[in-house]
Backbone as JSON Lines, residues from 0, in Angstrom:
{"i":0,"aa":"M","n":[-29.41,-67.56,21.45],"ca":[-30.46,-66.91,22.34],"c":[-29.62,-66.77,23.73]}
{"i":1,"aa":"Q","n":[-28.95,-67.67,24.14],"ca":[-28.28,-67.57,25.36],"c":[-26.77,-66.59,25.29]}
{"i":2,"aa":"R","n":[-26.3,-66.96,24.08],"ca":[-25.12,-66.0,23.6],"c":[-25.5,-64.46,23.61]}
{"i":3,"aa":"D","n":[-26.45,-64.01,23.24],"ca":[-27.09,-62.84,23.39],"c":[-27.23,-62.55,24.66]}
{"i":4,"aa":"Q","n":[-27.98,-63.34,25.73],"ca":[-28.35,-63.26,26.89],"c":[-26.96,-62.72,27.58]}
{"i":5,"aa":"F","n":[-25.79,-63.78,27.49],"ca":[-24.38,-63.4,28.19],"c":[-24.04,-62.21,27.77]}
{"i":6,"aa":"S","n":[-24.1,-61.97,26.39],"ca":[-23.59,-60.67,26.02],"c":[-24.12,-59.33,26.7]}
{"i":7,"aa":"N","n":[-25.61,-59.36,26.43],"ca":[-26.21,-58.21,27.07],"c":[-25.7,-58.04,28.77]}
{"i":8,"aa":"A","n":[-25.48,-59.44,29.31],"ca":[-25.5,-59.33,31.0],"c":[-23.97,-58.69,31.2]}
{"i":9,"aa":"S","n":[-23.06,-59.42,29.84],"ca":[-21.56,-58.82,30.15],"c":[-21.51,-57.03,29.66]}
{"i":10,"aa":"T","n":[-22.51,-56.4,28.89],"ca":[-22.61,-55.45,28.66],"c":[-22.93,-54.64,29.92]}
{"i":11,"aa":"V","n":[-24.18,-55.37,30.56],"ca":[-24.48,-54.33,31.94],"c":[-23.6,-54.39,32.77]}
{"i":12,"aa":"A","n":[-22.73,-55.45,33.01],"ca":[-22.02,-55.53,33.85],"c":[-20.5,-54.5,34.1]}
{"i":13,"aa":"T","n":[-20.23,-54.45,32.93],"ca":[-19.03,-53.62,32.44],"c":[-19.56,-52.25,32.61]}
{"i":14,"aa":"R","n":[-20.88,-51.84,32.39],"ca":[-21.46,-50.44,32.21],"c":[-21.39,-50.47,33.74]}
{"i":15,"aa":"I","n":[-21.65,-51.22,34.94],"ca":[-21.83,-51.0,35.97],"c":[-20.32,-50.75,36.59]}
{"i":16,"aa":"A","n":[-19.51,-51.62,36.58],"ca":[-18.2,-51.45,36.64],"c":[-17.52,-50.41,36.42]}
{"i":17,"aa":"A","n":[-17.93,-49.53,34.99],"ca":[-17.08,-48.55,34.66],"c":[-17.85,-47.21,35.06]}
{"i":18,"aa":"G","n":[-18.71,-47.57,36.03],"ca":[-19.68,-46.24,36.48],"c":[-20.48,-45.82,35.57]}
{"i":19,"aa":"D","n":[-21.14,-45.91,34.85],"ca":[-21.91,-45.6,33.38],"c":[-23.03,-45.38,33.6]}
{"i":20,"aa":"D","n":[-23.33,-44.0,34.38],"ca":[-25.28,-43.73,34.51],"c":[-25.28,-42.79,33.5]}
{"i":21,"aa":"R","n":[-24.81,-42.84,32.61],"ca":[-25.37,-42.32,31.23],"c":[-25.75,-40.61,31.67]}
{"i":22,"aa":"T","n":[-24.69,-39.97,32.6],"ca":[-24.59,-38.73,32.54],"c":[-23.5,-38.06,31.65]}
{"i":23,"aa":"T","n":[-23.54,-36.4,31.39],"ca":[-22.48,-36.19,30.93],"c":[-21.89,-35.12,31.83]}
{"i":24,"aa":"Y","n":[-20.51,-35.14,31.66],"ca":[-19.85,-34.47,32.95],"c":[-19.36,-33.0,32.2]}
{"i":25,"aa":"D","n":[-19.67,-32.15,33.5],"ca":[-18.85,-30.57,33.01],"c":[-17.29,-30.92,33.01]}
{"i":26,"aa":"R","n":[-16.61,-29.24,32.41],"ca":[-15.45,-29.45,32.94],"c":[-14.6,-29.59,34.03]}
{"i":27,"aa":"I","n":[-15.41,-29.0,35.37],"ca":[-14.95,-29.13,36.37],"c":[-14.95,-30.58,37.3]}
{"i":28,"aa":"S","n":[-16.28,-31.18,36.75],"ca":[-16.04,-32.46,37.1],"c":[-14.94,-33.46,36.6]}
{"i":29,"aa":"I","n":[-14.72,-33.3,35.16],"ca":[-13.38,-34.01,34.45],"c":[-12.19,-33.46,35.3]}
{"i":30,"aa":"V","n":[-12.07,-32.39,35.7],"ca":[-10.66,-31.85,36.12],"c":[-10.64,-32.68,37.72]}
{"i":31,"aa":"L","n":[-11.76,-32.6,38.27],"ca":[-11.71,-33.31,39.78],"c":[-11.61,-34.75,39.73]}
{"i":32,"aa":"H","n":[-12.23,-35.4,38.59],"ca":[-12.12,-36.73,38.5],"c":[-10.69,-37.2,38.62]}
{"i":33,"aa":"W","n":[-9.79,-36.35,37.17],"ca":[-8.6,-37.04,36.86],"c":[-7.48,-36.27,38.19]}
{"i":34,"aa":"T","n":[-7.94,-35.33,38.93],"ca":[-7.01,-34.84,39.82],"c":[-6.96,-36.14,41.17]}
{"i":35,"aa":"T","n":[-8.35,-36.59,41.09],"ca":[-8.47,-37.48,42.5],"c":[-7.4,-38.78,42.07]}
{"i":36,"aa":"A","n":[-7.85,-39.36,40.66],"ca":[-7.43,-40.31,39.94],"c":[-5.7,-40.46,40.19]}
{"i":37,"aa":"T","n":[-5.11,-39.0,39.87],"ca":[-3.67,-38.97,39.94],"c":[-3.2,-38.65,41.38]}
{"i":38,"aa":"L","n":[-3.78,-38.24,42.25],"ca":[-3.46,-38.34,43.38],"c":[-3.57,-39.64,44.1]}
{"i":39,"aa":"V","n":[-4.47,-40.53,43.9],"ca":[-4.4,-41.71,44.28],"c":[-3.27,-42.42,44.1]}
{"i":40,"aa":"V","n":[-2.94,-42.44,43.02],"ca":[-2.02,-43.26,42.29],"c":[-0.66,-43.08,42.96]}
{"i":41,"aa":"V","n":[-0.28,-41.49,42.9],"ca":[0.95,-40.94,43.49],"c":[0.87,-41.33,45.15]}
{"i":42,"aa":"Q","n":[-0.25,-41.56,45.73],"ca":[-0.31,-41.48,46.92],"c":[0.2,-43.0,47.46]}
{"i":43,"aa":"F","n":[-0.43,-43.94,46.8],"ca":[-0.41,-45.22,46.53],"c":[1.19,-45.74,46.4]}
{"i":44,"aa":"L","n":[1.89,-45.22,45.13],"ca":[3.0,-45.48,44.83],"c":[4.13,-44.83,45.78]}
{"i":45,"aa":"L","n":[3.6,-44.06,46.57],"ca":[4.63,-43.34,47.56],"c":[4.65,-44.22,48.92]}
{"i":46,"aa":"A","n":[3.63,-44.62,49.22],"ca":[3.49,-45.38,50.38],"c":[4.2,-47.0,50.11]}
{"i":47,"aa":"Q","n":[4.06,-47.57,48.84],"ca":[4.71,-48.79,48.62],"c":[6.23,-48.57,48.59]}
{"i":48,"aa":"I","n":[6.74,-47.48,48.05],"ca":[8.36,-47.48,47.79],"c":[9.14,-47.02,48.91]}
{"i":49,"aa":"W","n":[8.46,-45.82,49.7],"ca":[9.44,-45.18,50.84],"c":[10.32,-46.26,51.82]}
{"i":50,"aa":"S","n":[9.92,-47.29,51.56],"ca":[10.32,-48.5,52.77],"c":[11.56,-48.82,52.14]}
{"i":51,"aa":"L","n":[11.72,-48.58,50.61],"ca":[13.08,-48.99,49.58],"c":[14.08,-47.98,49.76]}
{"i":52,"aa":"T","n":[13.63,-46.64,50.57],"ca":[14.59,-45.71,50.1],"c":[15.42,-45.22,51.53]}
{"i":53,"aa":"P","n":[16.67,-44.54,51.35],"ca":[17.09,-44.13,52.69],"c":[16.1,-43.25,53.37]}
{"i":54,"aa":"R","n":[16.9,-43.26,54.64],"ca":[15.97,-42.43,55.54],"c":[15.66,-41.04,55.38]}
{"i":55,"aa":"P","n":[16.5,-40.16,54.91],"ca":[16.26,-38.7,54.18],"c":[15.05,-38.88,53.4]}
{"i":56,"aa":"T","n":[15.63,-39.85,52.2],"ca":[14.32,-39.77,51.25],"c":[12.9,-40.06,51.52]}
{"i":57,"aa":"R","n":[13.16,-41.14,52.66],"ca":[12.05,-41.56,53.2],"c":[11.24,-40.74,53.72]}
{"i":58,"aa":"H","n":[11.92,-39.83,54.55],"ca":[11.04,-38.71,55.4],"c":[10.49,-37.97,54.31]}
{"i":59,"aa":"L","n":[11.19,-37.38,53.5],"ca":[10.45,-36.53,52.51],"c":[9.31,-37.1,51.75]}
{"i":60,"aa":"M","n":[9.52,-38.31,51.27],"ca":[8.59,-39.22,50.97],"c":[6.99,-39.03,51.93]}
{"i":61,"aa":"I","n":[7.46,-39.66,52.84],"ca":[6.31,-39.23,53.92],"c":[5.61,-38.1,54.18]}
{"i":62,"aa":"V","n":[6.39,-36.94,54.05],"ca":[6.04,-35.73,54.52],"c":[5.11,-35.39,52.91]}
{"i":63,"aa":"T","n":[5.46,-36.0,51.73],"ca":[4.67,-35.45,50.68],"c":[3.34,-36.38,50.9]}
{"i":64,"aa":"H","n":[3.67,-37.44,51.11],"ca":[2.48,-38.45,51.39],"c":[1.58,-37.43,52.07]}
{"i":65,"aa":"M","n":[1.77,-37.18,53.46],"ca":[0.78,-36.72,54.05],"c":[0.28,-35.37,53.81]}
{"i":66,"aa":"S","n":[0.97,-34.2,52.91],"ca":[0.72,-33.3,52.17],"c":[-0.19,-33.29,51.18]}
{"i":67,"aa":"L","n":[0.11,-34.32,50.32],"ca":[-0.66,-34.69,49.09],"c":[-2.19,-35.41,49.86]}
{"i":68,"aa":"G","n":[-2.16,-36.09,50.98],"ca":[-3.19,-36.54,51.33],"c":[-4.26,-35.61,51.68]}
{"i":69,"aa":"I","n":[-3.84,-34.5,52.19],"ca":[-4.56,-33.28,52.6],"c":[-4.88,-32.69,51.62]}
{"i":70,"aa":"V","n":[-4.43,-32.62,50.15],"ca":[-4.87,-31.93,49.36],"c":[-5.9,-33.0,48.25]}
{"i":71,"aa":"L","n":[-5.72,-34.39,48.57],"ca":[-6.49,-35.38,48.09],"c":[-8.15,-34.9,48.9]}
{"i":72,"aa":"T","n":[-8.09,-34.87,49.91],"ca":[-9.31,-34.7,51.18],"c":[-10.02,-33.25,50.76]}
{"i":73,"aa":"A","n":[-9.34,-32.56,50.64],"ca":[-9.84,-31.21,49.84],"c":[-10.65,-31.47,48.42]}
{"i":74,"aa":"V","n":[-9.7,-32.14,47.4],"ca":[-10.43,-32.26,46.46],"c":[-11.64,-33.26,46.49]}
{"i":75,"aa":"L","n":[-11.58,-34.1,47.04],"ca":[-12.64,-34.98,47.52],"c":[-13.73,-34.15,48.06]}
{"i":76,"aa":"I","n":[-13.64,-33.57,48.73],"ca":[-14.83,-32.54,49.46],"c":[-15.31,-31.63,48.6]}
{"i":77,"aa":"A","n":[-14.39,-31.08,47.72],"ca":[-15.07,-30.23,46.19],"c":[-15.91,-31.3,45.56]}
{"i":78,"aa":"R","n":[-15.25,-32.34,45.02],"ca":[-15.59,-33.03,44.14],"c":[-17.43,-33.54,44.43]}
{"i":79,"aa":"I","n":[-17.33,-33.88,46.06],"ca":[-18.6,-34.2,46.49],"c":[-19.87,-33.03,46.43]}
{"i":80,"aa":"G","n":[-19.04,-31.79,47.04],"ca":[-20.02,-30.67,46.85],"c":[-20.24,-30.39,45.5]}
{"i":81,"aa":"W","n":[-19.87,-30.42,44.54],"ca":[-19.82,-30.19,43.08],"c":[-20.85,-31.1,42.54]}
{"i":82,"aa":"R","n":[-20.68,-32.32,42.85],"ca":[-21.88,-33.38,42.25],"c":[-23.05,-32.96,43.26]}
{"i":83,"aa":"L","n":[-23.17,-32.8,44.18],"ca":[-24.37,-32.62,44.64],"c":[-25.0,-31.35,44.62]}
{"i":84,"aa":"S","n":[-24.27,-30.24,44.03],"ca":[-24.76,-28.96,43.9],"c":[-26.04,-28.65,42.34]}
{"i":85,"aa":"P","n":[-26.55,-27.85,42.77],"ca":[-27.83,-27.87,41.63],"c":[-27.14,-27.53,40.49]}
{"i":86,"aa":"G","n":[-27.61,-28.1,39.37],"ca":[-27.37,-28.05,37.91],"c":[-25.94,-28.53,37.71]}
{"i":87,"aa":"H","n":[-25.11,-29.25,38.5],"ca":[-24.0,-29.9,38.08],"c":[-24.09,-31.19,37.92]}
{"i":88,"aa":"R","n":[-25.38,-32.14,37.81],"ca":[-25.48,-33.21,37.75],"c":[-26.63,-33.8,36.85]}
{"i":89,"aa":"A","n":[-26.37,-34.07,35.6],"ca":[-27.3,-34.43,34.69],"c":[-28.22,-35.63,35.04]}
{"i":90,"aa":"P","n":[-29.87,-35.53,34.82],"ca":[-30.37,-37.02,35.19],"c":[-29.8,-38.01,34.12]}
{"i":91,"aa":"P","n":[-30.14,-39.35,34.64],"ca":[-29.5,-40.39,33.88],"c":[-30.55,-40.5,32.64]}
{"i":92,"aa":"G","n":[-29.91,-41.37,31.75],"ca":[-30.85,-41.52,30.66],"c":[-32.01,-42.35,30.85]}
{"i":93,"aa":"E","n":[-32.03,-43.15,31.56],"ca":[-32.88,-44.06,31.86],"c":[-33.26,-44.57,33.47]}
{"i":94,"aa":"V","n":[-33.91,-45.18,33.83],"ca":[-33.95,-45.68,35.43],"c":[-33.84,-47.29,35.5]}
{"i":95,"aa":"G","n":[-33.84,-47.39,36.57],"ca":[-34.2,-49.1,36.88],"c":[-32.65,-49.54,37.61]}
{"i":96,"aa":"W","n":[-32.41,-50.92,38.0],"ca":[-31.28,-51.2,38.71],"c":[-29.81,-50.81,38.14]}
{"i":97,"aa":"I","n":[-29.98,-51.0,36.84],"ca":[-28.69,-50.84,36.17],"c":[-28.18,-48.98,36.66]}
{"i":98,"aa":"E","n":[-29.04,-47.97,36.68],"ca":[-28.59,-46.85,37.25],"c":[-28.32,-46.98,38.56]}
{"i":99,"aa":"H","n":[-29.25,-47.71,39.2],"ca":[-28.74,-47.84,40.76],"c":[-27.3,-48.48,40.89]}
{"i":100,"aa":"A","n":[-27.18,-49.31,40.28],"ca":[-25.84,-49.97,40.43],"c":[-24.69,-49.36,40.02]}
{"i":101,"aa":"A","n":[-24.62,-48.49,39.16],"ca":[-23.86,-47.75,38.42],"c":[-23.66,-46.53,39.55]}
{"i":102,"aa":"R","n":[-24.26,-46.13,39.97],"ca":[-24.17,-44.88,41.1],"c":[-23.53,-45.88,42.41]}
{"i":103,"aa":"T","n":[-23.9,-46.89,42.71],"ca":[-23.5,-47.64,43.97],"c":[-21.97,-47.63,43.82]}
{"i":104,"aa":"V","n":[-21.48,-47.84,42.52],"ca":[-19.92,-48.34,42.31],"c":[-19.39,-46.88,42.73]}
{"i":105,"aa":"H","n":[-19.77,-45.41,42.3],"ca":[-19.42,-44.26,42.63],"c":[-19.44,-43.88,43.62]}
{"i":106,"aa":"Y","n":[-20.25,-44.17,44.56],"ca":[-20.34,-43.89,45.81],"c":[-19.61,-44.9,46.53]}
{"i":107,"aa":"L","n":[-19.36,-46.03,46.36],"ca":[-18.74,-47.05,47.22],"c":[-16.94,-46.54,47.08]}
{"i":108,"aa":"L","n":[-16.68,-45.73,45.88],"ca":[-15.35,-44.94,45.84],"c":[-15.35,-44.13,46.5]}
{"i":109,"aa":"Y","n":[-16.61,-43.26,46.95],"ca":[-16.42,-41.95,47.56],"c":[-16.34,-42.38,48.94]}
{"i":110,"aa":"V","n":[-16.86,-43.13,49.67],"ca":[-16.92,-44.06,50.69],"c":[-15.47,-44.73,51.08]}
{"i":111,"aa":"L","n":[-14.92,-44.96,50.46],"ca":[-13.54,-45.61,50.4],"c":[-12.47,-44.29,50.67]}
{"i":112,"aa":"L","n":[-12.71,-43.63,49.85],"ca":[-11.66,-42.57,49.78],"c":[-11.73,-41.68,50.77]}
{"i":113,"aa":"A","n":[-12.84,-41.64,51.41],"ca":[-13.22,-40.75,52.69],"c":[-12.87,-41.15,53.76]}
{"i":114,"aa":"S","n":[-13.16,-42.51,53.82],"ca":[-12.78,-43.37,55.07],"c":[-11.06,-43.62,54.85]}
{"i":115,"aa":"E","n":[-10.41,-43.43,53.74],"ca":[-9.26,-43.71,53.95],"c":[-8.15,-42.3,54.25]}
{"i":116,"aa":"A","n":[-9.16,-41.07,53.86],"ca":[-8.43,-39.78,54.3],"c":[-8.72,-39.95,55.9]}
{"i":117,"aa":"V","n":[-10.08,-39.9,56.32],"ca":[-10.07,-39.98,57.62],"c":[-8.95,-40.77,58.41]}
{"i":118,"aa":"L","n":[-8.82,-42.24,58.2],"ca":[-7.93,-43.15,58.61],"c":[-6.31,-42.19,58.63]}
{"i":119,"aa":"G","n":[-5.88,-41.62,57.49],"ca":[-4.62,-41.15,57.48],"c":[-4.81,-40.34,58.42]}
{"i":120,"aa":"F","n":[-5.53,-39.39,58.88],"ca":[-5.24,-38.29,59.77],"c":[-5.0,-39.1,61.49]}
{"i":121,"aa":"V","n":[-6.29,-39.91,61.43],"ca":[-6.51,-40.71,62.6],"c":[-4.78,-41.25,63.06]}
{"i":122,"aa":"L","n":[-4.31,-41.87,61.98],"ca":[-2.87,-43.0,61.77],"c":[-2.04,-41.8,62.36]}
{"i":123,"aa":"R","n":[-1.72,-40.56,61.98],"ca":[-0.51,-40.07,62.53],"c":[-1.22,-39.26,63.71]}
{"i":124,"aa":"W","n":[-2.04,-38.84,64.08],"ca":[-2.11,-38.27,65.19],"c":[-2.52,-39.16,66.4]}
{"i":125,"aa":"S","n":[-2.94,-40.26,66.08],"ca":[-3.12,-41.58,66.97],"c":[-2.04,-41.76,67.61]}
{"i":126,"aa":"G","n":[-0.79,-41.62,66.92],"ca":[0.68,-42.17,67.38],"c":[1.17,-40.71,67.69]}
{"i":127,"aa":"N","n":[0.38,-39.83,68.04],"ca":[0.91,-38.55,68.56],"c":[2.01,-37.96,67.94]}
{"i":128,"aa":"E","n":[1.45,-37.74,66.73],"ca":[3.06,-37.3,65.7],"c":[2.08,-36.05,65.2]}
{"i":129,"aa":"S","n":[2.04,-35.24,64.39],"ca":[1.74,-34.2,63.63],"c":[1.51,-34.64,62.2]}
{"i":130,"aa":"M","n":[0.39,-33.94,61.65],"ca":[0.43,-33.8,60.11],"c":[0.99,-32.75,59.64]}
{"i":131,"aa":"S","n":[1.78,-33.04,58.94],"ca":[2.76,-32.09,57.78],"c":[1.8,-31.78,56.92]}
{"i":132,"aa":"F","n":[1.51,-30.45,56.42],"ca":[0.82,-29.95,55.16],"c":[2.14,-29.08,54.39]}
{"i":133,"aa":"F","n":[2.82,-29.35,53.78],"ca":[4.08,-28.37,53.38],"c":[4.66,-27.71,54.45]}
{"i":134,"aa":"G","n":[4.94,-28.39,55.07],"ca":[5.89,-27.66,56.28],"c":[5.18,-27.05,57.58]}
{"i":135,"aa":"L","n":[3.79,-26.81,57.14],"ca":[2.87,-26.39,58.47],"c":[2.36,-27.85,58.9]}
{"i":136,"aa":"Q","n":[2.77,-27.71,60.51],"ca":[2.72,-28.58,61.31],"c":[1.36,-28.8,61.89]}
{"i":137,"aa":"L","n":[0.33,-29.6,61.53],"ca":[-1.13,-29.81,62.25],"c":[-1.01,-30.9,63.36]}
{"i":138,"aa":"A","n":[-1.02,-30.32,64.81],"ca":[-1.08,-31.23,66.01],"c":[-2.0,-32.1,66.39]}
{"i":139,"aa":"P","n":[-1.81,-32.93,67.04],"ca":[-3.05,-34.12,67.28],"c":[-4.16,-33.19,67.97]}
{"i":140,"aa":"P","n":[-5.33,-33.45,67.76],"ca":[-6.29,-32.8,68.68],"c":[-6.85,-33.7,69.72]}
{"i":141,"aa":"F","n":[-6.31,-34.89,69.99],"ca":[-6.6,-35.87,71.02],"c":[-5.54,-36.6,71.3]}
{"i":142,"aa":"P","n":[-5.71,-37.35,72.59],"ca":[-4.37,-37.87,73.19],"c":[-4.26,-39.11,72.36]}
{"i":143,"aa":"P","n":[-3.16,-39.52,72.33],"ca":[-2.37,-40.77,71.41],"c":[-3.08,-42.09,71.73]}
{"i":144,"aa":"F","n":[-3.18,-43.05,71.07],"ca":[-3.82,-44.2,71.15],"c":[-2.92,-45.43,71.78]}
{"i":145,"aa":"R","n":[-3.48,-46.37,72.33],"ca":[-2.47,-47.32,72.67],"c":[-1.45,-47.92,71.5]}
{"i":146,"aa":"K","n":[-0.64,-48.65,71.46],"ca":[0.47,-48.88,70.28],"c":[-0.16,-49.79,69.17]}
{"i":147,"aa":"A","n":[-1.08,-50.92,70.06],"ca":[-1.81,-51.94,69.51],"c":[-3.35,-51.17,68.69]}
{"i":148,"aa":"T","n":[-3.81,-50.23,68.99],"ca":[-4.71,-49.63,68.58],"c":[-4.42,-48.65,67.24]}
{"i":149,"aa":"N","n":[-3.07,-47.77,67.48],"ca":[-2.54,-47.36,66.51],"c":[-1.86,-48.29,65.05]}
{"i":150,"aa":"H","n":[-1.51,-49.46,65.84],"ca":[-1.48,-50.25,64.56],"c":[-2.13,-51.1,63.8]}
{"i":151,"aa":"S","n":[-3.55,-51.23,64.33],"ca":[-4.8,-51.54,63.6],"c":[-5.5,-50.36,63.05]}
{"i":152,"aa":"V","n":[-5.35,-49.15,63.14],"ca":[-5.58,-48.07,62.45],"c":[-4.71,-47.98,61.04]}
{"i":153,"aa":"G","n":[-3.36,-48.26,61.49],"ca":[-2.37,-48.75,60.25],"c":[-3.02,-49.5,59.08]}
{"i":154,"aa":"E","n":[-3.1,-50.74,59.94],"ca":[-3.42,-51.87,59.01],"c":[-4.75,-51.31,58.14]}
{"i":155,"aa":"A","n":[-5.87,-50.88,58.73],"ca":[-6.92,-50.53,58.05],"c":[-6.83,-49.74,57.01]}
{"i":156,"aa":"H","n":[-5.49,-48.64,57.13],"ca":[-5.42,-47.8,56.42],"c":[-4.98,-48.07,55.1]}
{"i":157,"aa":"D","n":[-4.11,-49.65,55.23],"ca":[-3.28,-50.04,54.09],"c":[-4.27,-50.88,53.4]}
{"i":158,"aa":"F","n":[-5.49,-51.46,54.06],"ca":[-6.21,-52.65,53.55],"c":[-7.11,-51.47,52.6]}
{"i":159,"aa":"I","n":[-7.7,-50.42,52.99],"ca":[-8.53,-49.56,52.48],"c":[-7.73,-48.96,50.93]}
{"i":160,"aa":"A","n":[-6.6,-48.8,51.42],"ca":[-5.71,-48.19,50.02],"c":[-5.59,-49.36,48.9]}
{"i":161,"aa":"W","n":[-5.18,-50.94,49.47],"ca":[-5.16,-51.56,48.44],"c":[-6.91,-51.82,47.73]}
{"i":162,"aa":"T","n":[-7.92,-51.7,48.44],"ca":[-9.23,-51.97,47.99],"c":[-9.49,-50.95,46.84]}
{"i":163,"aa":"I","n":[-9.0,-49.58,47.41],"ca":[-9.08,-48.54,46.54],"c":[-8.64,-48.75,45.06]}
{"i":164,"aa":"I","n":[-7.2,-49.27,45.02],"ca":[-6.58,-49.56,44.05],"c":[-7.47,-50.57,43.04]}
{"i":165,"aa":"V","n":[-7.79,-51.49,43.85],"ca":[-8.55,-52.79,43.23],"c":[-9.75,-52.45,42.33]}
{"i":166,"aa":"F","n":[-10.53,-51.3,43.16],"ca":[-11.85,-50.86,42.59],"c":[-11.47,-50.21,41.69]}
{"i":167,"aa":"S","n":[-10.68,-49.24,41.39],"ca":[-10.33,-48.02,40.6],"c":[-9.7,-49.0,39.33]}
{"i":168,"aa":"G","n":[-8.83,-50.13,39.45],"ca":[-8.32,-50.68,38.36],"c":[-9.42,-51.38,37.62]}
{"i":169,"aa":"C","n":[-10.82,-51.87,38.15],"ca":[-11.56,-52.67,37.72],"c":[-12.57,-51.65,36.98]}
{"i":170,"aa":"H","n":[-12.74,-50.4,37.56],"ca":[-13.34,-49.01,36.93],"c":[-12.69,-48.65,35.6]}
{"i":171,"aa":"A","n":[-11.41,-48.49,35.69],"ca":[-10.83,-48.43,34.53],"c":[-10.5,-49.47,33.57]}
{"i":172,"aa":"A","n":[-10.52,-50.46,33.91],"ca":[-10.62,-51.79,32.57],"c":[-11.78,-51.72,32.38]}
{"i":173,"aa":"A","n":[-13.07,-51.61,33.02],"ca":[-14.42,-51.77,32.12],"c":[-14.56,-50.62,31.4]}
{"i":174,"aa":"A","n":[-14.1,-49.15,31.69],"ca":[-14.3,-48.07,31.04],"c":[-13.41,-48.37,29.7]}
{"i":175,"aa":"L","n":[-12.21,-49.06,29.86],"ca":[-11.27,-49.41,28.44],"c":[-12.1,-50.42,27.66]}
{"i":176,"aa":"F","n":[-12.75,-51.59,28.25],"ca":[-13.64,-52.28,27.55],"c":[-14.51,-51.53,26.92]}
{"i":177,"aa":"H","n":[-15.63,-50.76,27.14],"ca":[-16.05,-49.95,26.7],"c":[-15.91,-49.42,25.61]}
{"i":178,"aa":"H","n":[-14.7,-48.79,25.59],"ca":[-14.18,-47.69,24.6],"c":[-13.75,-48.6,23.41]}
{"i":179,"aa":"F","n":[-13.05,-49.68,23.94],"ca":[-12.0,-50.43,22.88],"c":[-13.1,-51.32,22.19]}
{"i":180,"aa":"F","n":[-13.93,-52.29,22.93],"ca":[-14.55,-53.08,22.38],"c":[-16.14,-53.0,22.37]}
{"i":181,"aa":"L","n":[-16.71,-52.29,23.16],"ca":[-18.01,-51.81,23.27],"c":[-18.42,-50.63,22.25]}
{"i":182,"aa":"R","n":[-17.3,-49.73,22.23],"ca":[-17.06,-48.31,21.3],"c":[-18.61,-47.6,21.53]}
{"i":183,"aa":"D","n":[-18.8,-47.44,23.3],"ca":[-19.69,-46.44,23.15],"c":[-18.88,-45.02,24.05]}
{"i":184,"aa":"N","n":[-19.93,-44.6,24.82],"ca":[-19.13,-43.12,25.16],"c":[-18.67,-43.31,26.81]}
{"i":185,"aa":"V","n":[-18.71,-44.24,27.3],"ca":[-18.39,-44.12,28.83],"c":[-16.83,-43.39,29.13]}
{"i":186,"aa":"L","n":[-15.92,-44.14,28.3],"ca":[-14.59,-43.02,28.64],"c":[-14.49,-41.7,28.02]}
{"i":187,"aa":"M","n":[-14.99,-41.68,26.85],"ca":[-14.92,-40.17,26.15],"c":[-15.52,-39.01,27.06]}
{"i":188,"aa":"R","n":[-16.58,-39.69,27.42],"ca":[-17.43,-38.59,28.51],"c":[-16.48,-37.97,29.72]}
{"i":189,"aa":"M","n":[-15.49,-38.67,29.72],"ca":[-14.63,-38.26,30.98],"c":[-13.34,-37.65,30.69]}
{"i":190,"aa":"L","n":[-13.07,-37.61,29.37],"ca":[-11.34,-37.54,28.74],"c":[-11.6,-35.95,28.38]}
{"i":191,"aa":"P","n":[-10.49,-35.2,29.16],"ca":[-10.68,-33.64,29.05],"c":[-10.37,-33.19,27.45]}
{"i":192,"aa":"G","n":[-10.97,-32.06,27.05],"ca":[-10.58,-31.71,25.85],"c":[-11.08,-32.46,24.55]}
{"i":193,"aa":"I","n":[-12.01,-33.4,24.79],"ca":[-12.57,-34.12,23.72],"c":[-14.14,-33.85,23.64]}
{"i":194,"aa":"K","n":[-14.43,-33.79,22.53],"ca":[-16.14,-33.56,22.15],"c":[-16.6,-34.78,21.87]}
{"i":195,"aa":"R","n":[-17.47,-35.13,22.99],"ca":[-18.17,-35.99,23.26],"c":[-19.27,-36.33,22.35]}
{"i":196,"aa":"R","n":[-19.68,-37.48,21.77],"ca":[-21.04,-37.88,21.08],"c":[-22.04,-37.48,21.73]}
{"i":197,"aa":"Q","n":[-23.35,-37.23,21.42],"ca":[-24.53,-37.26,22.13],"c":[-25.23,-38.49,22.08]}
């Protein structure tokens, strides 16, 4: 009996971590999801390795990071808009705390990504530097912050980046657990070009 209860609790926990709210995903949702995931990983890797590179390469990586950050912001806005628009979000298969918890995981990731995007703009502009979007310079719309405040913004930007990676890693690990051990549809529903089981 205890083993069954533990197994059920484990299944519920991984469903929540995987963001399984029993919806089916359309092609645009799948493209936006994987574009977001790819950009998050690339952005994180750029930020981790540019300090190890010589100055010209570092500058190019920072400019690329800014440009892709703006692209990620646009993708995030599109993803939220698509998710909220009528007809692009199937109703959950059941109601209750499991569905609320699954949605909370998704919403938390949205909030973290949105916060990271805002902090990226503020970090650059508060240091009295322009944002670069593939060569187009976006000048600061407000006066520079004090150096200590700018540093704090940078630390918050770094902290949220790591938080996103940790949550995304748990999200991915839970989806893989569902696919390989529980053998359900959590991962398959979000893979492009694969006919998903009903």
